N, C-alpha and C positions, 0 to 999 in steps of 0.2 A: 505495499499499499507507499500512497504517497507518503502518510505521515510517517513508516517507518524509514523513509530515506532522511528526515528532518529529523527525527527525535537521535539518528545514529552521525547527524553534521559534526558533531564532534571527534567521532569516531573517524570519517572518512578524511576531515582534516589530518589528522593524528598518520592514518595511513598513505595517505597524500605527500607529508613531511616523509615519513619514512621511506619513502621509493623514489626520490629526486633522483638516484643514478640510473633506475627503469623503468621504464613504463609499462614492458612487456609486461609484468607479471600482471598488471591492472587490464592493459589490452586484451588479455587470456579470459580476465574474468568477466570480460563484457558479452561472452558467449556462453557463461553459465547457464546451467538450465535453471537456479534457484534467482528468481526473478529479486529477491533482495538484495542477494549477492551483485545480479548484475548493475542494478541502481548504484550502490554502495561504491563501487569499483568506476562507473561514469562521474559521480558525484567525486570522489577522489581524485581521475584522473582530469576531469575539467579543471576544478580549484588548484591539481599541479603543475598543469600542464599551462596554468593562465601566469605565473612565476618562473615557467622552465619547460619553453617550447619542446625546448629538444627532446625533452620526455617523450615528446611525438614519432621523432625521427627514427624511421627504417619501420616505423608502422603503417606508415601511409595507409597500402592496400588492404592491412586487415579492418582498418578503424573504416576505412571506406565501404566497406563488404557489410562487417557490421551497422552502417548506415544504410545501408540499401535494403540488410534485412530488417532494422528496427520496426519493431511494434507500439511497443511501450512510448508513451508519450513523454516521461522523464527520461529517459535513455534518447530519444530523439532530441530534446531541448539541449542537453549535456553536448552529443555529438554535432551540435549546429554548434554549438558555442567553440567548438575544438578547431572544427573542418576549416576556418578559416588562418588555424596556426600549421597547417599540415604545409610541408613541400611538396609540392603537385607539378607532376609534369603537363603542358595542356589538357591534354588529351582528359587526364582525370582531374585537371579544375572543371571542363566543360559536364563530364559524369558529375560534380560535387554539384555545379549549377542547377543541374537539372534536375537532380535529387533536391535540392533545396527547393526550386519552382515547384516540384508536389509537394513537399511539407506547407508550401504556403498556401494551398487549399485543406491541410489539416487541421477536423475537428477541434483540436486544443488549440487555443488562444494562445499559450505560452509557447506552443512550439510554430507557431506561425510569427509570431512576433521575432524567436531566435534565429528561424530561418529568413527572416527579414533580416536581419541584424549580417549574419551570415552572408548573405547574396550579398549585400552593399558590400561589405570588406573584401568578398573575393571578385567581383565584378566591379567595386570600384576603382579597384588599380588596372584595370583595362578600358581604356577611351572606347576600345568599341562598343562596350556595353553600356556605356553610359546612359544611351537612351533607353534601353531596356531598364535599366534601375532607374531612370525616374519615373518608367512607368507603370513598374512593381510600386513605385511609392505612391505616387497619385492613384495607384487602386487601392492601397490602403487606406490613404486619406481620405477616400470617395467611401469605401464600401464597408471598412473594418471595423471591431470592436475600439473602445479607447483605450485599451493598452497597446494594439496595430497602430493608431492614429498617432499616439505618441511618439510613439519610437522612429513613423515615419517623418513626422515632424522633428524629429532629433537628427535623423540621417541626413535629412534635406537639407538643416541647418549646417552640420558638417561637413555635405558636401558644397553648400555655397562660401561656405570659408576657405574652403581649401583645405581644410584638416583632414577630410576622405571620412568613412564610413567603418567605423572599431565597429 
């Protein structure tokens, strides 16, 4: 349950701090049969990789595969936060953008919000995708829930100021 992840936040942070040298073990746990283990691993890996993105290096293909197969909303939103931290070849970056595009239609608002941010972070580095990104942000402003609209406004401000989407 979602409550399980929140209740174990301290545990996840402790785990994240303890695996700073090797993200591979946490990546493996993203595929565990136990949903609670998957969620705690995703939470820990997302938090640890925010401070040390190199934890994800050499695990790009496994993380993309996990994202493609992800069904749990919590797993999706953690993966959405991690995808922009991956060092991706052009083909894999395009696949990640396609996946995030699909997640923009997810039933879960937080999945859509995090997918929007990740899409902006990945597309924002490519001038060829600037128009597509603006269309996605405009769609979120026009039809999104309040959280999506707020995130779209924030991302549009970042784009306008030249600080990029993060």
